[in-house]
N, C-alpha and C positions, 0 to 999 in steps of 0.2 A: 504493500499500498504504500502509494507517494505522500508525501507531504510537502508545502510550497511554503515558503517564506514570504509574508505580502506585507510589504511597507510603502506600497505605491499608493496614495489617498483615492479611495472606492469614488469619491465624486467627479475623478477624471475618467476619461472613457479608457484609457488606458489602463489603469488600477481597476476597473470595473468590471473590464473584460477579461483582462490576461491573468488577471489573480483571482476575484471574488467567482465568475462565471466561469471561467476555466478550472478552477480548482473544483467547483460543485461537479461540472461535469465529469471530471478526471474520478469522483470521490475520494478527492485525498482531503488530508487534514490541513487544517490552515492555520499557520502560526500567524496571526497579525500584533502588529505592533503601531501605534496613532502616529508619530513621527520617526522618521527614518534619524536614527543616531549609527554611525558607523560601529563604533564599539557595542552597543546592546545589538545590532543584526550580526555580530560575528559572535558574541555570546550566544543567541539565540538559535546560530546555526550548529554550534557544537552539542548546544542541550538537547535541541530539541531534533537534531538530524536530519533536517530539509534537504530533501531531493531535488526540488526545484524552486529556481530565484528569479522572478521577472524584477528588472532592476532598469537604471539607467547607468551611464557613463559614470556620471560623478559619484554616485555611490561606489561603484566598485572601486574606482580611485581613490577614495576616503578611506574604505578597507584594506587596499593595499598599502598604505603608508602605515597601517597598523597591524597588519601580517607581517610586514617587511621586519618587526623587531624579533621574530619568531618565538614570541611568547605564546604564540594560539594555534591550535592543529584543528582544522575544519576537517571532520570525516562523514561520507555520506553523501554529501553534493554531489549531485551527476549533471545537471544542466542549469544553465544560467543565459535567460534571454534578455538581452539590453534593445533597449527602445528609449525613445522621446527625443532622442540626439545622435549624432554620428559618434560609433564608437572608435576610440583610437586603439590601433592595433597593439600597441607598445600595454595598454591598459590591460585589454583582454589576455596578452599573452602573460602577465606578470600575475592575474587573477587565476588563471590555469595552472600557472606553477605552484602558486599557494595551495589551492585548493583540488586539482585534478579534476575540477569538472570541466566538462565542455560550455564553453562559451560562444555564443552566438548572435547575431545580430537581427532584430526584426524592422520592420518598416510598417508604416499606414499613416493614414492620418483621421480627424473625425468625422469625415465625410463618407470614411469606408468601414466605420463600425468597431475598433479602428485600425486593424490589421488587415494587410494584405499579403506581405512579405515575411517568410522567417528560414533563416538558416536551419538547413535539415540536422536532427539529431542522431542520424545513424553514422556517423564518421564522413560522410561525403562532404561536410561544410567547406566554403570555400572562405578564408578567412579575407576581411575587407569588403566581402559583399552583405549584401540584405538577404543573400539565399535566392529562395523559388517562390512563387506566388503558391498563396493557400488552396488547398482544393475547391475545385468547381471556380476559381479564380484566373481571370486573363487579364494579363498585362505587355505591355508595348512602348516602343520609343520610337516616338515621331520627329519628326523636324521640328525646332523650337521657336522658328518664326513663322511657319506657316501651316504646321500641323498636315500638310498633306501628303507625306511620304513617309512610311517606315524606315527608321535608321539602319544601316547594316551592324552587323555585329561590332562592339567595342569603341562605337560613333556615338558621340553626346546627343542627347536630343532631352525631348519634354516626357516622364512617365507617365501614361495613361493607364487607367487599371478599368476594368469593370468585372463584376460579381454581385452574388444576393446581399453582400452586406454593405454595396455603395447606396448612401441615403436616395431617397426619392426627389429631392431638392429642398434648397433655402425656404424657410415661411415667407408666404407672400413676398417674393422677393423674384419675379422672374426674369429680370435682366441678369441676375446673379447668376441664376439658374444656365441660362442661355449661353452665358459664358464658360459655365463650369463642367456642363456634361451636356454631351451630342445627341443626335436623335437616335443614335446607337447604341446610349448607355454609355459610353466611354467617358470617366470620371477626369478631368484636369487636374491633377496633383500639384503642378505649380514648382516641381522637382525636378532637377535635370539629373539625368542620368544613362548609365551604358548596360546594354544587356551583352553577356559572351556567347559563343557559339553552343554551350552548355545549359545557355538557360539562366545562367547565375546574373543578378541586378545588382549593380554596385549605384548607389548615390554620390552624385559630385557635387551637387550646392541646390540651395535655391534659386529658383529663376530670377528672383527679385535680387538675391546677394550677388551675381555674378557681378564683375567687375570687367569693363572694358577699357583698357588704357592703351593709348597710342595704335588701337585697331586692333590691339591683343587681347584673347580672353585669358582672365585670371578666376582663378576657383578660390574663394576666401578658406575653405576647408582644406583645399592642399596646404596651402603657405601656412595654416596653421599648425597643422600635423608637424612639417617641416620644424617651424619654431621652438615646437614643445620640446625637441629631442635638444636644444640649445641649454647646458648648465644655465642654474642661475634663474632659469624662466618657470615660474609656477604656472601661469596660464597664459593664453592669450587668443586675443580677436581681430580678425582682417575685416576691414569695412574699404570702401568706395568713397572717395572725397573727390565731388565736383573740381575741374580744374579746366581753364580755357584751352590750353593748347592740347593738351594728352585726353581729354573727354573725363578720364578719372583718375585720380593717384591712388595708388595701395597706400591705405593705411594701417601700421599694427598697434592697437593697444596691448601692453605688454603687462603682466602682473608680475611682480617680484617681491622677495621678501625683504630688499633695503636697496631702494634707487640710490643710499651714496654708495653701496657696495657694488652695485653693478658694473661689469665689466664693459662699458661700450663700443670699446676696440676690438675686443674678442666677438660681441655681436655682429659687428658689421663684418668681421672677417668669415666669418659662421655665414652669414647672409650671401656675401660673395662666392663661397664654396660650394653652397649646396641649393642654391636657388637662381632658376634662369633670369638674364637680366632685366625681363618685363615682368617678372613676379615677384622683385625685390619691394621692400616698403620703402617707398619716398619719405613718409611721416611715420615718425616714431613717439609713440608718448608712453611713460612709465607709469605705473602705478603700484599702489601697495596696499594689499588688502584683495576682495574677492571683485570679480566683474560681476555686473549686475546680470541676474539670471531670473529665470522662472522658478515656481515651485517645483519641478522635476529636474531643475539645475541645468537648465540650456541657455546658453549665455544669447541674450537678448541684443542682436547686433543692431537692431532698428534705434534702439536707447542711445548705445553707442555712435549712428550716425547723426540722430537728430540732435545730439549736443555738441558744443564746439570745444568746448573741455572735459574730457570723461572725468567723474569723481567716483570710487571705487565704492562699490556697494559697502554698507555694514557688514561686518561679521557675521554668518551665521548664527543665531543662538546656541549653544550648548545644551544638549540634552542632560538633566540630572541621570546619573545612575538609579537614583531611589524612584524613579516615576511609575505611573502605572506598571503593574505587569502585563507581559504578551497574554493574549486571548487568542488560544488555541478552539477551532473549530473543529471538532474531530468529525471525520468519517460521514460526511454530509452528503445525500447525493440528492438533487431533484431533475427535472423533467422542464427546459425551462426553452421557450419557444422563440428562438433564435438560432441563426446558421451560422455565425462566426465563432462562437466559443467552440461548438463541435470540430472547427476545421482545424484551431487551436490544439485542442485538445488531441485531434489526429496525429497532430506534429509531435505531440511528445509519447506518443505510444511506440513500444519497442518495433522494430523493423518486421519482426516475427510475427506480431500481433496487429498488421495493419492488412487487413482483409479487402476493404475497398476503400475509395476515397469518399468519404460522406457527404451526402448532400441532405440528410435528414437523419434526426437521431436516431431513426431505427437500424441506420447503417452500421452504428459504432459499436465495437466488438473489443471487451476487455477482458 
């Protein structure tokens, strides 16, 4: 019998579907805690031996910092599904090294249930991708400017999805519906992505976050992943700043432990060695503390773009260890009238138990 550590808020579609409804569908024990705290989460994993852990990258990163000390040993954790923001490969690999769990990345949006893709858990996952579409879900990459044709494997375009979890439309907003969903039911996600010849998808960036400088496309996520490898960089966000000659300049807002101790010359040398000329930040702002984030830990680039000067967000409130005890919901099994949780549950079933691709609850086999 599986157990699931559920620390993502249920008021968010990710927590509601991936934790609560999927856990119920699997008949799993739900180990719930009201607010994420890295130390408490590790202690719950050790005590309750949870086998499944839906998470976001910031959670894994904070837990890595504690597990790195070597004082905790997590046993029994098999599957970690990360969503909500792009997962850095270094974070995923380190968490796997600490726990032995398979770490895969999923993808979705509130308009689609909210999951459309996830990495397979049978050992065939490709790191750095969001995996494959869920059962009964279709996905394609089309030209980002016109949407008129499907892009060849490996080429960047906009990701479109279609399936039973896609919304019917925005309430009383026909103009937005006409933009978001075409007559054939394909939902425009607004994300730039690629699809390889094996059908694995990779998110490149948000379409609206794309930076065009001197005619070159710069994807902020790629630059961020590179800059995070620089010693002394705690976190980084990359945005475009309007500029008359180039169209946009690449700006990096770099979070560091101490501005006074940060080695600017080493950072400039690192950029020159690791980034192509057009990807190099022309504007660099150093901040101490955390970058502005939403409650799932995703950096809010729009806030950084809107501010002429970035002020670091306040340090997150630390959870006291003497807070309310975790709530354990044991072995509850219900039948829910929804398609998406069954698809996620199907992804969590061992390969030998996959008897069909479920489109209905009656197709599930455990």
